[in-house]
VEXDREN-2710 file (C-alpha; in Angstrom, 1 decimal):
% VEXDREN-2710
k/r/px/py/pz
1/MET/133.1/22.3/98.5
2/ASP/131.1/21.2/95.5
3/SER/127.9/21.7/97.4
4/TYR/129.0/25.1/98.6
5/LEU/129.9/26.2/95.1
6/ARG/126.6/24.9/93.8
7/TYR/124.8/26.9/96.5
8/LYS/126.8/30.0/95.9
9/HIS/126.3/30.1/92.2
10/ASN/122.7/28.9/92.3
11/PRO/120.9/31.6/90.1
12/SER/117.5/31.1/91.9
13/GLN/119.1/31.5/95.3
14/SER/121.0/34.6/94.2
15/LYS/117.9/36.2/92.9
16/LYS/116.1/35.7/96.2
17/SER/119.0/37.1/98.1
18/LEU/119.1/40.1/95.9
19/ILE/115.4/40.7/96.3
20/LEU/115.7/40.3/100.1
21/PHE/118.7/42.7/100.2
22/SER/116.9/45.3/98.1
23/SER/113.8/45.1/100.3
24/LEU/115.8/45.5/103.5
25/PHE/117.8/48.4/101.9
26/PHE/114.6/50.2/100.9
27/ILE/113.0/49.7/104.3
28/GLY/116.2/51.1/105.9
29/ILE/116.0/54.2/103.7
30/LEU/112.4/54.8/104.7
31/PHE/113.3/54.6/108.4
32/ALA/116.2/57.0/107.8
33/VAL/113.9/59.5/106.0
34/PHE/111.3/59.2/108.8
35/ALA/114.0/59.7/111.5
36/LEU/115.4/62.7/109.6
37/LYS/111.9/64.3/109.2
38/SER/111.1/63.7/112.9
39/SER/114.3/65.4/114.0
40/PHE/113.1/68.7/112.3
41/PRO/109.5/69.3/113.5
42/SER/109.8/73.1/113.5
43/LYS/110.7/73.0/109.8
44/SER/107.5/71.0/109.1
45/ARG/105.4/73.4/111.2
46/SER/106.9/76.5/109.6
47/LEU/106.2/75.1/106.1
48/SER/102.5/74.6/107.1
49/GLN/102.4/78.2/108.5
50/PHE/104.0/79.4/105.3
51/GLU/101.3/77.8/103.3
52/LEU/98.6/79.1/105.6
53/ASP/100.0/82.6/105.2
54/GLN/100.1/82.2/101.5
55/GLU/96.3/81.4/101.4
56/GLN/95.6/84.4/103.6
57/PHE/97.7/86.7/101.4
58/LYS/95.8/85.5/98.3
59/SER/92.5/86.2/100.1
60/PHE/93.8/89.6/101.2
61/ILE/94.8/90.5/97.6
62/LEU/91.3/89.6/96.3
63/THR/89.4/91.3/99.2
64/TYR/91.2/94.6/98.9
65/ASN/92.0/94.5/95.2
66/LYS/95.7/94.8/95.7
67/ASN/98.1/95.1/92.7
68/TYR/101.9/94.8/92.9
69/PRO/103.7/96.0/89.8
70/THR/106.8/93.7/90.1
71/PRO/107.6/90.3/91.6
72/GLU/110.0/92.0/94.0
73/GLU/107.2/94.2/95.3
74/PHE/105.0/91.2/95.6
75/LEU/107.5/89.3/97.7
76/LYS/108.2/92.4/99.8
77/ARG/104.5/92.9/100.6
78/PHE/104.1/89.2/101.3
79/GLN/106.9/89.3/103.8
80/ILE/105.5/92.4/105.6
81/PHE/102.1/90.7/105.6
82/ARG/103.6/87.6/107.3
83/GLU/105.3/89.7/109.9
84/ASN/102.1/91.6/110.6
85/LEU/100.2/88.3/110.9
86/ALA/102.7/87.0/113.4
87/HIS/102.3/90.2/115.4
88/PHE/98.5/89.9/115.3
89/GLN/98.6/86.4/116.6
90/GLU/101.0/87.2/119.4
91/PHE/99.0/90.3/120.5
92/ASN/95.7/88.4/120.4
93/SER/97.1/85.6/122.5
94/GLN/97.8/88.0/125.3
95/ARG/94.0/88.4/125.9
96/HIS/93.7/92.2/125.6
97/SER/90.3/93.9/125.6
98/TRP/90.5/94.2/121.8
99/THR/92.0/92.3/119.0
100/LYS/94.1/93.0/115.9
101/GLY/93.3/91.6/112.5
102/ILE/93.8/91.9/108.7
103/THR/92.7/95.2/107.2
104/LYS/93.7/96.9/103.9
105/PHE/96.9/98.1/105.7
106/ALA/98.2/94.6/106.5
107/ASP/100.9/94.8/103.8
108/MET/102.4/98.0/105.2
109/THR/105.0/98.6/107.9
110/VAL/104.1/100.9/110.8
111/GLU/106.6/103.4/109.4
112/GLU/105.0/103.3/106.0
113/PHE/101.5/103.8/107.5
114/HIS/102.5/106.8/109.6
115/GLU/104.4/108.4/106.6
116/LYS/101.3/108.1/104.4
117/TYR/98.4/108.7/106.8
118/SER/99.7/110.7/109.9
119/ARG/99.9/114.5/110.1
120/PRO/101.5/116.7/112.7
121/MET/98.9/118.0/115.1
122/GLU/98.0/121.7/114.8
123/LYS/97.6/123.5/118.1
124/VAL/94.0/124.5/118.7
125/GLU/93.2/127.3/121.2
126/ILE/90.2/126.6/123.3
127/GLU/88.6/129.7/124.9
128/HIS/85.8/128.3/127.0
129/TYR/85.3/124.8/128.4
130/LYS/83.7/123.4/131.5
131/GLU/84.8/120.5/133.7
132/PHE/82.1/118.2/135.1
133/GLU/82.3/116.0/138.1
134/VAL/81.1/112.5/137.4
135/GLY/79.4/110.3/140.0
136/ASP/79.6/106.6/140.4
137/THR/80.2/104.8/137.0
138/ILE/80.6/101.3/135.9
139/PHE/84.1/100.1/135.3
140/SER/83.6/99.4/131.6
141/TRP/80.9/99.1/129.0
142/ASP/81.1/98.0/125.4
143/TRP/78.5/99.7/123.2
144/ARG/79.3/97.3/120.3
145/ASN/77.2/94.7/122.1
146/VAL/74.1/97.0/122.1
147/PRO/72.2/97.1/118.8
148/GLY/71.3/100.4/117.2
149/ILE/73.9/102.6/119.0
150/LEU/76.9/102.6/116.7
151/THR/77.1/103.4/112.9
152/PRO/79.4/101.3/110.7
153/ILE/83.2/102.0/110.6
154/LYS/84.2/104.7/108.1
155/ASP/87.4/105.3/106.2
156/GLN/89.1/108.8/106.3
157/HIS/91.6/107.8/103.6
158/THR/94.6/110.2/103.7
159/CYS/92.6/113.2/105.1
160/ALA/93.7/114.0/108.6
161/ASN/90.2/114.7/109.9
162/CYS/89.9/112.0/112.5
163/TYR/88.5/114.7/114.8
164/ALA/85.5/115.0/112.5
165/PHE/84.9/111.3/112.4
166/ALA/85.2/110.9/116.2
167/SER/83.0/113.9/117.0
168/ALA/80.3/112.8/114.5
169/ALA/80.3/109.3/115.9
170/THR/80.0/110.6/119.5
171/VAL/77.0/112.7/118.6
172/GLU/75.4/109.9/116.6
173/SER/75.6/107.5/119.5
174/ALA/74.5/110.0/122.1
175/TRP/71.5/110.8/119.9
176/ALA/70.7/107.1/119.6
177/ILE/71.2/106.4/123.3
178/SER/68.7/109.2/124.1
179/GLY/66.1/107.2/122.1
180/LYS/65.9/109.4/119.0
181/GLY/67.2/106.8/116.5
182/LEU/70.6/106.1/114.9
183/HIS/71.6/108.4/112.0
184/SER/74.8/108.7/110.1
185/LEU/75.9/112.3/110.4
186/SER/78.0/114.3/107.9
187/VAL/81.7/114.2/108.5
188/GLN/82.1/116.1/105.3
189/GLN/80.2/119.1/106.7
190/ILE/82.5/119.2/109.8
191/THR/85.6/119.0/107.6
192/ASP/84.6/121.7/105.2
193/CYS/82.6/124.1/107.4
194/SER/84.2/124.3/110.8
195/LEU/87.4/126.1/109.8
196/GLY/86.1/129.3/111.5
197/PHE/85.9/127.4/114.8
198/GLY/89.6/126.4/114.9
199/ASN/89.7/123.3/112.7
200/HIS/92.0/122.9/109.7
201/GLY/90.1/120.6/107.3
202/CYS/92.3/117.7/106.2
203/ASN/95.2/119.1/108.2
204/THR/93.9/118.1/111.7
205/GLY/91.6/119.7/114.2
206/SER/90.0/119.4/117.6
207/TYR/86.9/117.6/118.8
208/ILE/86.3/120.4/121.3
209/ALA/86.3/122.9/118.4
210/THR/84.0/120.6/116.5
211/TYR/81.5/120.4/119.4
212/GLY/81.5/124.2/119.4
213/TYR/80.7/124.2/115.7
214/ILE/77.9/121.6/116.1
215/LYS/76.4/123.4/119.0
216/ASN/76.2/126.7/117.1
217/MET/75.6/125.5/113.5
218/GLY/74.0/122.1/113.8
219/LEU/75.0/118.9/111.9
220/SER/73.1/117.4/109.0
221/VAL/72.7/113.7/108.3
222/LYS/75.1/112.3/105.7
223/SER/72.5/111.6/103.1
224/ILE/71.4/115.3/102.9
225/ILE/74.9/116.5/102.5
226/LEU/75.6/114.0/99.8
227/LEU/72.4/115.1/98.0
228/LEU/73.4/118.7/98.2
229/ILE/76.9/117.9/96.8
230/GLN/75.2/116.0/93.9
231/LEU/72.9/118.9/93.2
232/GLU/75.8/121.4/93.2
233/THR/77.8/119.1/90.9
234/ALA/74.8/118.8/88.6
235/LYS/74.3/122.5/88.6
236/LYS/78.0/123.2/87.7
237/ALA/77.8/120.6/84.9
238/LEU/74.6/122.2/83.5
239/LEU/76.2/125.7/83.6
240/ASN/79.2/124.4/81.7
241/ILE/76.9/123.0/79.0
242/LEU/74.9/126.2/78.7
END
């Protein structure tokens, strides 16, 4: 009994036991934390995806000079951005012939985009057109892979003149394919000057009506139209001074 009491109340032995117990307890906590973390892998992955989305959203804000007036608007746009990113990734994983990616519209919903940029189509009457029979053709061809055929992508902003952009781009490429060089033609000229051929300026139009305008009136290169606009602006400014 004396030896038991001496052992039980030995300060040195008690200290060692306490250290051993503390070490085992700490190791047990580490194993518990590890087991708990391992049981929720999706949470860890989603956090990594959240951080990745954050970095892409920061880059998006800097690239397109975005400015959100309130914290609520910032969070709203970030959430929409994340949903669009998820849609892009899912779409691109399906191996379509084209891909989706981040543009300046990536913080907008589809409904918001259509409300701001879409216009109801105006009916355009076409008096004369011809149908052509096409012979044997290849199944597909991507002109993006051929240098010197396509001009850079342009932005029509909120003007519903996609007919002008599409028609000008078609003529540009046809001209280049014929070996006469690649030139950026004036979309502004089509938008402003083809009203008499059935188009409606920034309120939609028709590529067929546009081709009729180009056939009859011709189409200038973009640089010449810009120069004429600058000269007209300078002329008006000079007249105002005088």
